[in-house]
PDBQT receptor file of N, H, CA, C and O in Angstrom, charges set to zero:
ATOM      1  N   MET A   1       8.647 -18.289 -12.197  1.00  0.00    +0.000 N 
ATOM      2  CA  MET A   1       7.284 -17.091 -12.879  1.00  0.00    +0.000 C 
ATOM      3  C   MET A   1       9.423 -15.960 -13.086  1.00  0.00    +0.000 C 
ATOM      4  O   MET A   1      10.575 -15.859 -12.663  1.00  0.00    +0.000 OA
ATOM      5  N   LEU A   2       8.094 -15.346 -14.341  1.00  0.00    +0.000 N 
ATOM      6  H   LEU A   2       7.158 -15.428 -14.685  1.00  0.00    +0.000 HD
ATOM      7  CA  LEU A   2       8.440 -14.688 -15.230  1.00  0.00    +0.000 C 
ATOM      8  C   LEU A   2       9.207 -12.971 -13.830  1.00  0.00    +0.000 C 
ATOM      9  O   LEU A   2       8.515 -12.360 -13.015  1.00  0.00    +0.000 OA
ATOM     10  N   SER A   3      10.416 -12.801 -14.064  1.00  0.00    +0.000 N 
ATOM     11  H   SER A   3      10.978 -13.297 -14.726  1.00  0.00    +0.000 HD
ATOM     12  CA  SER A   3      10.664 -11.738 -13.881  1.00  0.00    +0.000 C 
ATOM     13  C   SER A   3      10.971 -10.824 -14.133  1.00  0.00    +0.000 C 
ATOM     14  O   SER A   3      11.973 -10.552 -13.472  1.00  0.00    +0.000 OA
ATOM     15  N   THR A   4      10.578  -9.712 -15.057  1.00  0.00    +0.000 N 
ATOM     16  H   THR A   4       9.764  -9.933 -15.594  1.00  0.00    +0.000 HD
ATOM     17  CA  THR A   4      11.844  -9.005 -15.689  1.00  0.00    +0.000 C 
ATOM     18  C   THR A   4      11.268  -6.751 -14.744  1.00  0.00    +0.000 C 
ATOM     19  O   THR A   4      10.396  -6.421 -13.941  1.00  0.00    +0.000 OA
ATOM     20  N   GLU A   5      12.443  -5.865 -15.557  1.00  0.00    +0.000 N 
ATOM     21  H   GLU A   5      13.152  -6.133 -16.210  1.00  0.00    +0.000 HD
ATOM     22  CA  GLU A   5      12.530  -4.852 -14.350  1.00  0.00    +0.000 C 
ATOM     23  C   GLU A   5      12.005  -4.039 -15.364  1.00  0.00    +0.000 C 
ATOM     24  O   GLU A   5      11.825  -3.959 -16.580  1.00  0.00    +0.000 OA
ATOM     25  N   LEU A   6      11.790  -3.276 -13.916  1.00  0.00    +0.000 N 
ATOM     26  H   LEU A   6      11.936  -3.341 -12.929  1.00  0.00    +0.000 HD
ATOM     27  CA  LEU A   6      10.717  -1.420 -14.133  1.00  0.00    +0.000 C 
ATOM     28  C   LEU A   6      11.433  -0.945 -13.402  1.00  0.00    +0.000 C 
ATOM     29  O   LEU A   6      11.745  -1.358 -12.285  1.00  0.00    +0.000 OA
ATOM     30  N   SER A   7      12.060   0.726 -14.378  1.00  0.00    +0.000 N 
ATOM     31  H   SER A   7      11.807   1.061 -15.286  1.00  0.00    +0.000 HD
ATOM     32  CA  SER A   7      12.145   2.094 -13.722  1.00  0.00    +0.000 C 
ATOM     33  C   SER A   7      11.168   2.281 -13.215  1.00  0.00    +0.000 C 
ATOM     34  O   SER A   7      10.395   1.504 -13.777  1.00  0.00    +0.000 OA
ATOM     35  N   VAL A   8      10.391   3.062 -12.154  1.00  0.00    +0.000 N 
ATOM     36  H   VAL A   8      11.018   3.693 -11.698  1.00  0.00    +0.000 HD
ATOM     37  CA  VAL A   8       9.294   3.293 -12.515  1.00  0.00    +0.000 C 
ATOM     38  C   VAL A   8      10.094   4.550 -10.266  1.00  0.00    +0.000 C 
ATOM     39  O   VAL A   8      10.717   4.223  -9.256  1.00  0.00    +0.000 OA
ATOM     40  N   PRO A   9       9.400   5.895 -10.837  1.00  0.00    +0.000 N 
ATOM     41  CA  PRO A   9      10.323   6.910  -9.929  1.00  0.00    +0.000 C 
ATOM     42  C   PRO A   9       9.935   6.857  -8.235  1.00  0.00    +0.000 C 
ATOM     43  O   PRO A   9       8.860   6.954  -7.643  1.00  0.00    +0.000 OA
ATOM     44  N   LEU A  10      11.364   6.654  -7.761  1.00  0.00    +0.000 N 
ATOM     45  H   LEU A  10      12.237   6.575  -8.242  1.00  0.00    +0.000 HD
ATOM     46  CA  LEU A  10      10.399   6.821  -6.211  1.00  0.00    +0.000 C 
ATOM     47  C   LEU A  10       9.570   7.301  -5.908  1.00  0.00    +0.000 C 
ATOM     48  O   LEU A  10       8.606   6.767  -5.360  1.00  0.00    +0.000 OA
ATOM     49  N   ASP A  11       9.733   8.824  -6.257  1.00  0.00    +0.000 N 
ATOM     50  H   ASP A  11      10.516   9.258  -6.702  1.00  0.00    +0.000 HD
ATOM     51  CA  ASP A  11       8.428   9.973  -6.270  1.00  0.00    +0.000 C 
ATOM     52  C   ASP A  11       7.195   9.683  -6.953  1.00  0.00    +0.000 C 
ATOM     53  O   ASP A  11       6.414  10.604  -6.716  1.00  0.00    +0.000 OA
ATOM     54  N   ASP A  12       6.822   9.061  -7.483  1.00  0.00    +0.000 N 
ATOM     55  H   ASP A  12       7.456   8.313  -7.675  1.00  0.00    +0.000 HD
ATOM     56  CA  ASP A  12       5.931   7.781  -7.967  1.00  0.00    +0.000 C 
ATOM     57  C   ASP A  12       5.137   7.596  -7.179  1.00  0.00    +0.000 C 
ATOM     58  O   ASP A  12       3.945   7.899  -7.151  1.00  0.00    +0.000 OA
ATOM     59  N   LEU A  13       6.221   6.707  -5.984  1.00  0.00    +0.000 N 
ATOM     60  H   LEU A  13       7.190   6.460  -6.006  1.00  0.00    +0.000 HD
ATOM     61  CA  LEU A  13       5.701   5.312  -5.741  1.00  0.00    +0.000 C 
ATOM     62  C   LEU A  13       4.981   6.117  -4.748  1.00  0.00    +0.000 C 
ATOM     63  O   LEU A  13       3.760   6.279  -4.738  1.00  0.00    +0.000 OA
ATOM     64  N   GLU A  14       5.885   6.649  -3.851  1.00  0.00    +0.000 N 
ATOM     65  H   GLU A  14       6.876   6.518  -3.860  1.00  0.00    +0.000 HD
ATOM     66  CA  GLU A  14       5.848   8.490  -2.846  1.00  0.00    +0.000 C 
ATOM     67  C   GLU A  14       4.643   8.070  -3.403  1.00  0.00    +0.000 C 
ATOM     68  O   GLU A  14       4.108   7.017  -3.054  1.00  0.00    +0.000 OA
ATOM     69  N   ASP A  15       4.136   8.881  -4.317  1.00  0.00    +0.000 N 
ATOM     70  H   ASP A  15       4.570   9.736  -4.601  1.00  0.00    +0.000 HD
ATOM     71  CA  ASP A  15       2.567  10.000  -4.194  1.00  0.00    +0.000 C 
ATOM     72  C   ASP A  15       1.923   8.458  -4.562  1.00  0.00    +0.000 C 
ATOM     73  O   ASP A  15       0.701   8.440  -4.711  1.00  0.00    +0.000 OA
ATOM     74  N   LEU A  16       2.219   7.932  -4.626  1.00  0.00    +0.000 N 
ATOM     75  H   LEU A  16       3.212   7.946  -4.506  1.00  0.00    +0.000 HD
ATOM     76  CA  LEU A  16       0.867   6.934  -4.766  1.00  0.00    +0.000 C 
ATOM     77  C   LEU A  16       0.643   5.895  -3.536  1.00  0.00    +0.000 C 
ATOM     78  O   LEU A  16      -0.454   5.367  -3.349  1.00  0.00    +0.000 OA
ATOM     79  N   ILE A  17       1.474   5.711  -2.933  1.00  0.00    +0.000 N 
ATOM     80  H   ILE A  17       2.365   6.139  -3.085  1.00  0.00    +0.000 HD
ATOM     81  CA  ILE A  17       1.424   4.821  -2.202  1.00  0.00    +0.000 C 
ATOM     82  C   ILE A  17       0.732   6.066  -1.127  1.00  0.00    +0.000 C 
ATOM     83  O   ILE A  17      -0.087   5.605  -0.331  1.00  0.00    +0.000 OA
ATOM     84  N   GLN A  18       0.972   7.521  -1.036  1.00  0.00    +0.000 N 
ATOM     85  H   GLN A  18       1.637   7.896  -1.682  1.00  0.00    +0.000 HD
ATOM     86  CA  GLN A  18       0.542   8.307   0.079  1.00  0.00    +0.000 C 
ATOM     87  C   GLN A  18      -1.175   8.844  -0.372  1.00  0.00    +0.000 C 
ATOM     88  O   GLN A  18      -1.861   9.361   0.510  1.00  0.00    +0.000 OA
ATOM     89  N   ARG A  19      -1.799   8.644  -1.920  1.00  0.00    +0.000 N 
ATOM     90  H   ARG A  19      -1.243   8.224  -2.636  1.00  0.00    +0.000 HD
ATOM     91  CA  ARG A  19      -2.480   8.284  -1.334  1.00  0.00    +0.000 C 
ATOM     92  C   ARG A  19      -3.137   7.829  -1.308  1.00  0.00    +0.000 C 
ATOM     93  O   ARG A  19      -4.017   8.289  -0.581  1.00  0.00    +0.000 OA
ATOM     94  N   TRP A  20      -3.463   6.493  -2.015  1.00  0.00    +0.000 N 
ATOM     95  H   TRP A  20      -2.748   6.119  -2.606  1.00  0.00    +0.000 HD
ATOM     96  CA  TRP A  20      -3.658   5.401  -0.946  1.00  0.00    +0.000 C 
ATOM     97  C   TRP A  20      -4.183   4.899  -0.199  1.00  0.00    +0.000 C 
ATOM     98  O   TRP A  20      -5.266   4.314  -0.191  1.00  0.00    +0.000 OA
ATOM     99  N   GLU A  21      -2.566   5.298   1.394  1.00  0.00    +0.000 N 
ATOM    100  H   GLU A  21      -1.686   5.773   1.388  1.00  0.00    +0.000 HD
ATOM    101  CA  GLU A  21      -2.946   5.608   2.844  1.00  0.00    +0.000 C 
ATOM    102  C   GLU A  21      -4.147   6.967   2.772  1.00  0.00    +0.000 C 
ATOM    103  O   GLU A  21      -5.120   6.913   3.525  1.00  0.00    +0.000 OA
ATOM    104  N   SER A  22      -4.027   7.784   2.110  1.00  0.00    +0.000 N 
ATOM    105  H   SER A  22      -3.237   7.828   1.499  1.00  0.00    +0.000 HD
ATOM    106  CA  SER A  22      -5.108   8.697   2.074  1.00  0.00    +0.000 C 
ATOM    107  C   SER A  22      -6.516   8.330   2.127  1.00  0.00    +0.000 C 
ATOM    108  O   SER A  22      -7.486   9.037   2.403  1.00  0.00    +0.000 OA
ATOM    109  N   SER A  23      -6.431   6.619   1.692  1.00  0.00    +0.000 N 
ATOM    110  H   SER A  23      -5.643   6.045   1.468  1.00  0.00    +0.000 HD
ATOM    111  CA  SER A  23      -8.383   6.221   0.484  1.00  0.00    +0.000 C 
ATOM    112  C   SER A  23      -8.665   5.398   2.751  1.00  0.00    +0.000 C 
ATOM    113  O   SER A  23      -9.642   5.349   3.499  1.00  0.00    +0.000 OA
ATOM    114  N   ILE A  24      -7.280   4.997   2.885  1.00  0.00    +0.000 N 
ATOM    115  H   ILE A  24      -6.486   5.037   2.278  1.00  0.00    +0.000 HD
ATOM    116  CA  ILE A  24      -7.157   3.840   4.601  1.00  0.00    +0.000 C 
ATOM    117  C   ILE A  24      -8.734   4.904   5.032  1.00  0.00    +0.000 C 
ATOM    118  O   ILE A  24      -9.444   5.416   4.167  1.00  0.00    +0.000 OA
ATOM    119  N   HIS A  25      -8.969   5.019   6.499  1.00  0.00    +0.000 N 
ATOM    120  H   HIS A  25      -8.392   4.603   7.202  1.00  0.00    +0.000 HD
ATOM    121  CA  HIS A  25      -9.843   5.435   7.789  1.00  0.00    +0.000 C 
ATOM    122  C   HIS A  25      -9.984   5.050   8.573  1.00  0.00    +0.000 C 
ATOM    123  O   HIS A  25     -10.783   4.125   8.434  1.00  0.00    +0.000 OA
ATOM    124  N   VAL A  26      -9.505   5.225  10.038  1.00  0.00    +0.000 N 
ATOM    125  H   VAL A  26      -8.855   5.977  10.150  1.00  0.00    +0.000 HD
ATOM    126  CA  VAL A  26      -9.012   3.950  10.437  1.00  0.00    +0.000 C 
ATOM    127  C   VAL A  26     -10.759   4.061  11.428  1.00  0.00    +0.000 C 
ATOM    128  O   VAL A  26     -10.947   3.821  12.621  1.00  0.00    +0.000 OA
ATOM    129  N   GLU A  27     -11.522   4.396  10.629  1.00  0.00    +0.000 N 
ATOM    130  H   GLU A  27     -11.369   4.591   9.660  1.00  0.00    +0.000 HD
ATOM    131  CA  GLU A  27     -12.392   3.585  11.629  1.00  0.00    +0.000 C 
ATOM    132  C   GLU A  27     -13.382   2.253  10.261  1.00  0.00    +0.000 C 
ATOM    133  O   GLU A  27     -14.146   1.301  10.421  1.00  0.00    +0.000 OA
ATOM    134  N   ASP A  28     -12.938   2.756   9.375  1.00  0.00    +0.000 N 
ATOM    135  H   ASP A  28     -12.318   3.530   9.245  1.00  0.00    +0.000 HD
ATOM    136  CA  ASP A  28     -13.368   1.411   8.268  1.00  0.00    +0.000 C 
ATOM    137  C   ASP A  28     -12.276   0.202   9.090  1.00  0.00    +0.000 C 
ATOM    138  O   ASP A  28     -13.131  -0.603   8.721  1.00  0.00    +0.000 OA
ATOM    139  N   ILE A  29     -11.901  -0.107   9.355  1.00  0.00    +0.000 N 
ATOM    140  H   ILE A  29     -11.206   0.547   9.655  1.00  0.00    +0.000 HD
ATOM    141  CA  ILE A  29     -10.619  -1.040   9.738  1.00  0.00    +0.000 C 
ATOM    142  C   ILE A  29     -10.820  -1.619   9.835  1.00  0.00    +0.000 C 
ATOM    143  O   ILE A  29     -10.351  -2.551   9.182  1.00  0.00    +0.000 OA
ATOM    144  N   ALA A  30     -12.258  -1.891  11.246  1.00  0.00    +0.000 N 
ATOM    145  H   ALA A  30     -12.640  -1.134  11.775  1.00  0.00    +0.000 HD
ATOM    146  CA  ALA A  30     -12.393  -1.424  12.499  1.00  0.00    +0.000 C 
ATOM    147  C   ALA A  30     -13.989  -1.740  12.974  1.00  0.00    +0.000 C 
ATOM    148  O   ALA A  30     -14.742  -2.019  13.907  1.00  0.00    +0.000 OA
ATOM    149  N   GLY A  31     -13.826  -1.397  11.235  1.00  0.00    +0.000 N 
ATOM    150  H   GLY A  31     -13.214  -1.170  10.477  1.00  0.00    +0.000 HD
ATOM    151  CA  GLY A  31     -16.048  -0.288  11.277  1.00  0.00    +0.000 C 
ATOM    152  C   GLY A  31     -17.681  -2.306  11.077  1.00  0.00    +0.000 C 
ATOM    153  O   GLY A  31     -17.792  -3.532  11.057  1.00  0.00    +0.000 OA
ATOM    154  N   GLU A  32     -18.104  -1.494  11.031  1.00  0.00    +0.000 N 
ATOM    155  H   GLU A  32     -18.014  -0.498  11.047  1.00  0.00    +0.000 HD
ATOM    156  CA  GLU A  32     -19.657  -2.227  10.888  1.00  0.00    +0.000 C 
ATOM    157  C   GLU A  32     -19.429  -2.915   9.631  1.00  0.00    +0.000 C 
ATOM    158  O   GLU A  32     -19.320  -4.126   9.820  1.00  0.00    +0.000 OA
ATOM    159  N   ASP A  33     -19.292  -2.487   8.113  1.00  0.00    +0.000 N 
ATOM    160  H   ASP A  33     -19.381  -1.502   7.960  1.00  0.00    +0.000 HD
ATOM    161  CA  ASP A  33     -19.241  -2.761   7.437  1.00  0.00    +0.000 C 
ATOM    162  C   ASP A  33     -18.256  -3.683   6.901  1.00  0.00    +0.000 C 
ATOM    163  O   ASP A  33     -17.102  -3.468   6.529  1.00  0.00    +0.000 OA
ATOM    164  N   GLU A  34     -18.998  -4.843   6.937  1.00  0.00    +0.000 N 
ATOM    165  H   GLU A  34     -19.935  -5.017   7.239  1.00  0.00    +0.000 HD
ATOM    166  CA  GLU A  34     -17.001  -5.956   6.807  1.00  0.00    +0.000 C 
ATOM    167  C   GLU A  34     -16.726  -5.999   5.675  1.00  0.00    +0.000 C 
ATOM    168  O   GLU A  34     -15.538  -5.931   5.359  1.00  0.00    +0.000 OA
ATOM    169  N   ARG A  35     -17.818  -6.136   4.607  1.00  0.00    +0.000 N 
ATOM    170  H   ARG A  35     -18.783  -6.192   4.864  1.00  0.00    +0.000 HD
ATOM    171  CA  ARG A  35     -16.508  -5.306   3.166  1.00  0.00    +0.000 C 
ATOM    172  C   ARG A  35     -15.803  -4.025   3.477  1.00  0.00    +0.000 C 
ATOM    173  O   ARG A  35     -14.603  -4.234   3.653  1.00  0.00    +0.000 OA
ATOM    174  N   GLU A  36     -16.079  -3.011   3.579  1.00  0.00    +0.000 N 
ATOM    175  H   GLU A  36     -17.054  -2.842   3.436  1.00  0.00    +0.000 HD
ATOM    176  CA  GLU A  36     -15.205  -2.018   3.514  1.00  0.00    +0.000 C 
ATOM    177  C   GLU A  36     -13.471  -2.104   4.463  1.00  0.00    +0.000 C 
ATOM    178  O   GLU A  36     -12.270  -1.946   4.239  1.00  0.00    +0.000 OA
ATOM    179  N   SER A  37     -14.396  -2.455   5.567  1.00  0.00    +0.000 N 
ATOM    180  H   SER A  37     -15.371  -2.583   5.749  1.00  0.00    +0.000 HD
ATOM    181  CA  SER A  37     -13.059  -3.282   6.630  1.00  0.00    +0.000 C 
ATOM    182  C   SER A  37     -12.233  -4.359   6.131  1.00  0.00    +0.000 C 
ATOM    183  O   SER A  37     -11.060  -4.038   6.320  1.00  0.00    +0.000 OA
ATOM    184  N   VAL A  38     -12.340  -5.761   5.446  1.00  0.00    +0.000 N 
ATOM    185  H   VAL A  38     -13.293  -6.021   5.292  1.00  0.00    +0.000 HD
ATOM    186  CA  VAL A  38     -11.230  -6.310   4.826  1.00  0.00    +0.000 C 
ATOM    187  C   VAL A  38     -11.160  -5.520   3.589  1.00  0.00    +0.000 C 
ATOM    188  O   VAL A  38     -11.267  -6.376   2.710  1.00  0.00    +0.000 OA
ATOM    189  N   ARG A  39     -11.020  -4.173   2.917  1.00  0.00    +0.000 N 
ATOM    190  H   ARG A  39     -10.933  -3.478   3.630  1.00  0.00    +0.000 HD
ATOM    191  CA  ARG A  39     -10.306  -3.614   1.920  1.00  0.00    +0.000 C 
ATOM    192  C   ARG A  39      -9.195  -2.634   3.321  1.00  0.00    +0.000 C 
ATOM    193  O   ARG A  39      -8.000  -2.729   3.598  1.00  0.00    +0.000 OA
ATOM    194  N   ALA A  40      -9.999  -2.009   3.736  1.00  0.00    +0.000 N 
ATOM    195  H   ALA A  40     -10.971  -1.931   3.511  1.00  0.00    +0.000 HD
ATOM    196  CA  ALA A  40      -9.108  -0.935   3.960  1.00  0.00    +0.000 C 
ATOM    197  C   ALA A  40      -7.667  -1.733   5.097  1.00  0.00    +0.000 C 
ATOM    198  O   ALA A  40      -6.576  -1.272   5.435  1.00  0.00    +0.000 OA
ATOM    199  N   PHE A  41      -8.212  -2.805   5.341  1.00  0.00    +0.000 N 
ATOM    200  H   PHE A  41      -9.098  -3.180   5.067  1.00  0.00    +0.000 HD
ATOM    201  CA  PHE A  41      -7.268  -3.734   5.741  1.00  0.00    +0.000 C 
ATOM    202  C   PHE A  41      -6.375  -4.429   4.884  1.00  0.00    +0.000 C 
ATOM    203  O   PHE A  41      -5.256  -4.554   5.381  1.00  0.00    +0.000 OA
ATOM    204  N   THR A  42      -6.466  -4.748   4.152  1.00  0.00    +0.000 N 
ATOM    205  H   THR A  42      -7.375  -4.646   3.748  1.00  0.00    +0.000 HD
ATOM    206  CA  THR A  42      -5.838  -5.576   3.107  1.00  0.00    +0.000 C 
ATOM    207  C   THR A  42      -5.367  -4.444   2.105  1.00  0.00    +0.000 C 
ATOM    208  O   THR A  42      -4.498  -4.886   1.354  1.00  0.00    +0.000 OA
ATOM    209  N   MET A  43      -5.645  -3.253   1.893  1.00  0.00    +0.000 N 
ATOM    210  H   MET A  43      -6.351  -2.894   2.504  1.00  0.00    +0.000 HD
ATOM    211  CA  MET A  43      -4.191  -2.402   1.535  1.00  0.00    +0.000 C 
ATOM    212  C   MET A  43      -3.990  -2.152   2.464  1.00  0.00    +0.000 C 
ATOM    213  O   MET A  43      -5.210  -2.306   2.392  1.00  0.00    +0.000 OA
ATOM    214  N   GLN A  44      -3.768  -1.945   3.209  1.00  0.00    +0.000 N 
ATOM    215  H   GLN A  44      -2.778  -1.820   3.267  1.00  0.00    +0.000 HD
ATOM    216  CA  GLN A  44      -2.771  -1.032   4.717  1.00  0.00    +0.000 C 
ATOM    217  C   GLN A  44      -1.954  -2.296   4.713  1.00  0.00    +0.000 C 
ATOM    218  O   GLN A  44      -0.743  -2.341   4.495  1.00  0.00    +0.000 OA
ATOM    219  N   LYS A  45      -2.781  -3.370   4.991  1.00  0.00    +0.000 N 
ATOM    220  H   LYS A  45      -3.764  -3.333   5.168  1.00  0.00    +0.000 HD
ATOM    221  CA  LYS A  45      -1.467  -5.183   4.498  1.00  0.00    +0.000 C 
ATOM    222  C   LYS A  45      -0.178  -4.442   3.047  1.00  0.00    +0.000 C 
ATOM    223  O   LYS A  45       1.048  -4.456   2.939  1.00  0.00    +0.000 OA
ATOM    224  N   CYS A  46      -0.978  -4.052   2.443  1.00  0.00    +0.000 N 
ATOM    225  H   CYS A  46      -1.974  -4.041   2.531  1.00  0.00    +0.000 HD
ATOM    226  CA  CYS A  46       0.156  -3.948   1.595  1.00  0.00    +0.000 C 
ATOM    227  C   CYS A  46       0.964  -2.353   1.474  1.00  0.00    +0.000 C 
ATOM    228  O   CYS A  46       2.064  -2.026   1.030  1.00  0.00    +0.000 OA
ATOM    229  N   ILE A  47       0.156  -1.802   1.920  1.00  0.00    +0.000 N 
ATOM    230  H   ILE A  47      -0.738  -2.068   2.280  1.00  0.00    +0.000 HD
ATOM    231  CA  ILE A  47       0.645  -0.928   2.003  1.00  0.00    +0.000 C 
ATOM    232  C   ILE A  47       2.039  -0.493   2.722  1.00  0.00    +0.000 C 
ATOM    233  O   ILE A  47       2.794   0.478   2.672  1.00  0.00    +0.000 OA
ATOM    234  N   GLU A  48       1.956  -2.099   3.626  1.00  0.00    +0.000 N 
ATOM    235  H   GLU A  48       1.342  -2.888   3.667  1.00  0.00    +0.000 HD
ATOM    236  CA  GLU A  48       2.811  -2.079   4.125  1.00  0.00    +0.000 C 
ATOM    237  C   GLU A  48       3.892  -3.343   3.432  1.00  0.00    +0.000 C 
ATOM    238  O   GLU A  48       4.524  -3.507   2.388  1.00  0.00    +0.000 OA
ATOM    239  N   GLU A  49       3.843  -3.495   3.697  1.00  0.00    +0.000 N 
ATOM    240  H   GLU A  49       3.330  -3.362   4.545  1.00  0.00    +0.000 HD
ATOM    241  CA  GLU A  49       4.351  -4.501   2.719  1.00  0.00    +0.000 C 
ATOM    242  C   GLU A  49       5.437  -4.296   1.194  1.00  0.00    +0.000 C 
ATOM    243  O   GLU A  49       6.359  -5.052   0.886  1.00  0.00    +0.000 OA
ATOM    244  N   LEU A  50       4.986  -3.069   0.434  1.00  0.00    +0.000 N 
ATOM    245  H   LEU A  50       4.237  -2.456   0.684  1.00  0.00    +0.000 HD
ATOM    246  CA  LEU A  50       5.721  -2.089  -0.927  1.00  0.00    +0.000 C 
ATOM    247  C   LEU A  50       6.368  -1.478   0.737  1.00  0.00    +0.000 C 
ATOM    248  O   LEU A  50       7.317  -2.113   1.196  1.00  0.00    +0.000 OA
ATOM    249  N   ARG A  51       5.865  -0.366   1.499  1.00  0.00    +0.000 N 
ATOM    250  H   ARG A  51       5.094   0.150   1.126  1.00  0.00    +0.000 HD
ATOM    251  CA  ARG A  51       6.824  -0.462   1.879  1.00  0.00    +0.000 C 
ATOM    252  C   ARG A  51       8.089  -0.687   2.749  1.00  0.00    +0.000 C 
ATOM    253  O   ARG A  51       8.799   0.229   3.162  1.00  0.00    +0.000 OA
ATOM    254  N   GLU A  52       8.230  -1.596   2.909  1.00  0.00    +0.000 N 
ATOM    255  H   GLU A  52       7.653  -2.341   2.573  1.00  0.00    +0.000 HD
ATOM    256  CA  GLU A  52       8.808  -2.519   3.358  1.00  0.00    +0.000 C 
ATOM    257  C   GLU A  52      10.400  -2.943   2.421  1.00  0.00    +0.000 C 
ATOM    258  O   GLU A  52      11.618  -2.780   2.493  1.00  0.00    +0.000 OA
ATOM    259  N   THR A  53       9.375  -3.556   1.589  1.00  0.00    +0.000 N 
ATOM    260  H   THR A  53       8.386  -3.688   1.531  1.00  0.00    +0.000 HD
ATOM    261  CA  THR A  53      10.362  -3.445  -0.345  1.00  0.00    +0.000 C 
ATOM    262  C   THR A  53      10.828  -2.981  -0.721  1.00  0.00    +0.000 C 
ATOM    263  O   THR A  53      11.498  -3.529  -1.597  1.00  0.00    +0.000 OA
ATOM    264  N   LEU A  54      11.063  -1.182  -0.477  1.00  0.00    +0.000 N 
ATOM    265  H   LEU A  54      10.519  -0.737   0.235  1.00  0.00    +0.000 HD
ATOM    266  CA  LEU A  54      11.479  -0.392  -1.104  1.00  0.00    +0.000 C 
ATOM    267  C   LEU A  54      12.277  -0.136  -0.372  1.00  0.00    +0.000 C 
ATOM    268  O   LEU A  54      13.372  -0.178  -0.933  1.00  0.00    +0.000 OA
ATOM    269  N   GLU A  55      12.390   0.303   1.331  1.00  0.00    +0.000 N 
ATOM    270  H   GLU A  55      11.500   0.337   1.786  1.00  0.00    +0.000 HD
ATOM    271  CA  GLU A  55      13.363   0.100   2.015  1.00  0.00    +0.000 C 
ATOM    272  C   GLU A  55      14.160  -0.340   2.092  1.00  0.00    +0.000 C 
ATOM    273  O   GLU A  55      14.935   0.218   2.869  1.00  0.00    +0.000 OA
ATOM    274  N   LYS A  56      14.673  -1.597   1.449  1.00  0.00    +0.000 N 
ATOM    275  H   LYS A  56      14.043  -2.051   0.818  1.00  0.00    +0.000 HD
ATOM    276  CA  LYS A  56      15.032  -2.966   1.425  1.00  0.00    +0.000 C 
ATOM    277  C   LYS A  56      16.276  -2.499  -0.570  1.00  0.00    +0.000 C 
ATOM    278  O   LYS A  56      17.468  -2.441  -0.872  1.00  0.00    +0.000 OA
ATOM    279  N   HIS A  57      14.740  -2.284  -1.372  1.00  0.00    +0.000 N 
ATOM    280  H   HIS A  57      13.771  -2.330  -1.127  1.00  0.00    +0.000 HD
ATOM    281  CA  HIS A  57      15.967  -1.576  -2.517  1.00  0.00    +0.000 C 
ATOM    282  C   HIS A  57      16.361  -0.596  -2.867  1.00  0.00    +0.000 C 
ATOM    283  O   HIS A  57      17.087  -0.482  -3.854  1.00  0.00    +0.000 OA
ATOM    284  N   HIS A  58      15.950   0.420  -2.089  1.00  0.00    +0.000 N 
ATOM    285  H   HIS A  58      15.360   0.327  -1.286  1.00  0.00    +0.000 HD
ATOM    286  CA  HIS A  58      16.918   1.685  -1.575  1.00  0.00    +0.000 C 
ATOM    287  C   HIS A  58      16.671   2.261  -0.453  1.00  0.00    +0.000 C 
ATOM    288  O   HIS A  58      15.990   3.236  -0.136  1.00  0.00    +0.000 OA
ATOM    289  N   ALA A  59      17.619   1.183   0.370  1.00  0.00    +0.000 N 
ATOM    290  H   ALA A  59      18.172   0.391   0.112  1.00  0.00    +0.000 HD
ATOM    291  CA  ALA A  59      18.874   1.830   1.691  1.00  0.00    +0.000 C 
ATOM    292  C   ALA A  59      19.112   1.905   1.286  1.00  0.00    +0.000 C 
ATOM    293  O   ALA A  59      20.239   2.400   1.317  1.00  0.00    +0.000 OA
TER     294      ALA A  59
C-alpha cells in the first residue's frame, strides 16, 4: 500500500465528522428502508473508526 502524508487541520476534520453525524437519524439505522438502514449503519461505523484513529494520533 502506498503511504502518503497529508496534513488536514483537525478542526476541518471535526466539522466534516459533525456534518456526517447530523445526516444520520436513529430511525434510519433500524428503519424499514433497508438501503437507508445500511447506509446509516455503515456511515456510523466509519465515523467511529475515524474518531478512534484521530484520538490515537492526536492524544
